[in-house]
SEKE-481292 format. One record per residue (C-alpha): residue in one letter; x, y, z. Coordinates in steps of 0.05 Angstrom, whole numbers, padded with zeros to 5 digits, always signed. Layout:
# SEKE-481292
AXYZ...
***
This chain:
# SEKE-481292
M+00401-02069+00400Q+00376-02037+00336L+00309-02022+00369K+00345-01989+00426T+00387-01943+00380L+00324-01926+00341H+00289-01905+00405V+00349-01864+00427E+00350-01828+00359R+00277-01812+00364V+00285-01783+00434S+00346-01742+00413N+00308-01716+00352A+00249-01697+00395I+00295-01661+00444Q+00329-01623+00387H+00262-01601+00359Q+00241-01577+00428K+00304-01537+00440P+00306-01472+00403N+00371-01456+00368S+00415-01401+00395E+00388-01350+00345E+00317-01362+00369Q+00340-01358+00442N+00374-01291+00428K+00311-01265+00394T+00266-01286+00452S+00314-01258+00504V+00316-01191+00467L+00240-01191+00463A+00235-01207+00536K+00282-01149+00553K+00244-01099+00511L+00198-01055+00551F+00124-01073+00543G+00145-01136+00504R+00140-01102+00437Q+00174-01129+00375N+00180-01065+00332T+00208-00997+00346F+00162-00940+00364H+00178-00908+00296K+00150-00969+00260I+00090-00976+00307F+00069-00904+00293G+00074-00909+00218G+00148-00909+00202G+00150-00840+00169Q+00091-00853+00122C+00045-00795+00107I-00028-00799+00124S-00065-00802+00058I-00137-00787+00077I-00160-00749+00138H-00234-00743+00155V-00245-00681+00197L-00310-00674+00234R-00339-00605+00223V-00379-00576+00280V-00419-00512+00272I-00435-00475+00336P-00481-00415+00334E-00449-00347+00346G-00501-00328+00399I-00474-00380+00448F-00406-00347+00451V-00436-00277+00457N-00478-00300+00517I-00418-00333+00550A-00375-00271+00540T-00430-00225+00566S-00443-00265+00629L-00369-00274+00643G-00356-00199+00634A-00413-00183+00682Q-00384-00229+00736I-00314-00200+00728N-00341-00129+00734Q-00380-00149+00796F-00316-00178+00827L-00276-00116+00810V-00329-00072+00843Y-00323-00115+00905V-00247-00110+00906Q-00252-00034+00898D-00300-00030+00956V-00254-00071+01000A-00194-00027+00982C-00230+00039+00992E-00266+00023+01058R-00200+00017+01095N-00221-00048+01127L-00151-00078+01137R-00175-00148+01155Q-00219-00156+01094F-00165-00125+01050L-00113-00176+01074V-00160-00234+01064M-00173-00209+00993K-00099-00200+00980L-00084-00271+01004W-00141-00299+00963L-00115-00265+00899K-00044-00289+00914F-00070-00360+00921I-00105-00355+00853E-00042-00326+00822N+00002-00382+00849Y-00048-00435+00828V-00049-00408+00756I+00027-00406+00754I+00033-00477+00780Q-00018-00503+00730L+00019-00469+00672S+00087-00496+00694D+00057-00566+00701R+00028-00562+00631C+00095-00539+00603M+00130-00598+00637Q+00078-00647+00610D+00089-00620+00540L+00164-00626+00548Y+00158-00699+00571V+00110-00717+00515L+00158-00688+00463T+00224-00713+00490L+00213-00780+00526P+00196-00821+00463I+00259-00795+00428V+00303-00809+00489Y+00273-00879+00496E+00284-00894+00422K+00357-00873+00427Y+00372-00910+00493E+00323-00967+00485D+00368-01023+00510E+00391-00986+00572T+00320-00965+00589S+00293-01035+00580C+00349-01064+00623I+00335-01014+00679A+00260-01026+00674S+00269-01102+00678L+00314-01094+00740D+00263-01050+00773K+00208-01099+00755S+00247-01157+00786R+00258-01116+00850T+00184-01101+00858T+00165-01174+00848T+00217-01199+00899A+00195-01146+00949N+00124-01173+00949
***
């Protein structure tokens, strides 16, 4: 009888040691819910407001002649292009003029799209970390729901 109770106590002790207490369960569930499984906030990960004490900056010296050559060749190509555009406009060749106009419009639109994309990227880089830090729990919850949907769909 005594041997049996001793064995039961050992088993119950082993089970209690294997079961995490409720505080540990809460901690692990919170960690599991956090996006990317991180334990610290982004603020702490990126230094927590500490100043950088020493910065080593690599100094690169480029000869001045390289920039002069680049500017000269680029200016020559732009002048050649402008001469071509002037010839097209003055010769009264309507077809060639319309092709040139469409081509210039295409380049203009491409530049505008690239600039707006760059502005949106800068906006995302500046605002998303702040929004995520403020609404971390909601974001992690939504991300875990989306993650579970994608795994069940496969």
